[in-house]
C-alpha positions in Angstrom: 164.0 140.1 132.2 166.5 142.6 133.5 170.3 142.1 133.6 170.1 141.7 137.4 167.9 138.6 137.5 164.6 140.4 138.1 161.6 139.9 135.8 159.8 143.2 135.9 156.6 144.7 134.5 157.2 148.3 133.7 154.8 151.3 133.2 155.2 152.8 129.7 155.9 156.2 131.4 158.6 154.7 133.6 158.6 152.9 136.9 157.7 149.4 137.8 154.3 147.7 138.3 156.0 144.6 139.8 159.3 142.9 140.0 159.9 139.2 141.0 162.5 140.1 143.7 165.0 137.7 142.2 167.9 140.2 142.1 171.3 138.6 141.9 170.0 135.1 140.9 171.2 133.5 137.7 167.8 133.4 135.9 168.1 131.7 132.6 164.4 131.9 131.5 160.8 132.5 132.4 158.2 130.1 131.1 154.7 128.7 131.4 155.0 125.0 132.1 152.6 122.6 130.4 150.8 121.9 133.7 150.0 125.6 134.3 152.9 126.8 136.5 154.7 130.0 135.6 158.4 129.6 136.7 161.7 131.3 136.6 164.4 128.8 135.8 168.0 129.1 137.0 171.0 128.7 134.7 172.4 126.3 137.4 169.3 124.1 137.2 166.0 124.1 139.0 163.6 127.0 139.6 163.7 129.9 141.9 160.1 131.1 141.7 156.9 129.5 140.6 153.3 130.6 140.7 152.2 127.3 142.3 149.3 126.9 139.8 150.1 123.4 138.7 147.0 121.4 137.6 145.7 124.0 135.2 147.0 122.9 131.8 145.0 125.6 130.0 146.4 128.5 132.1 148.1 131.4 130.5 150.2 134.4 131.7 148.4 137.7 131.0 148.9 141.4 131.6 145.5 142.5 132.7 144.1 145.5 134.6 147.5 146.8 135.6 148.9 143.6 136.9 150.1 140.3 135.5 149.1 136.9 136.4 148.2 133.3 135.6 144.6 132.9 134.4 142.5 129.8 133.6 139.8 131.3 131.4 138.5 134.3 133.4 139.7 132.9 136.8 142.7 134.5 138.3 145.0 131.8 139.8 147.9 134.0 140.7 148.5 137.7 140.1 151.0 140.5 141.0 150.8 143.1 142.3 
C-alpha cells in the first residue's frame, strides 16, 4: 500500500505492474474476506474496491505470471493487469 491510497504491484527493477487506481482515498487495509472477496477497506468505513468474487471461500490472492489475482485452486476468478 502506498501513502497515496493506491495498492500497487511493483517490478523489482522499478515501475508498476498494476495499481488499484484508488489515489487519494483513505484506504485503511486490504484483505481477503472469508467468502472469497478481496477488498480495500476505507478508514471511514465500508469498501472502495472489491474483486466481486464472493462465494469462493477457498479463494486466495496470488502473484502469478506477472499479475496478481484471486484464484480458487487453478481457476482465476479475478486478475490484474
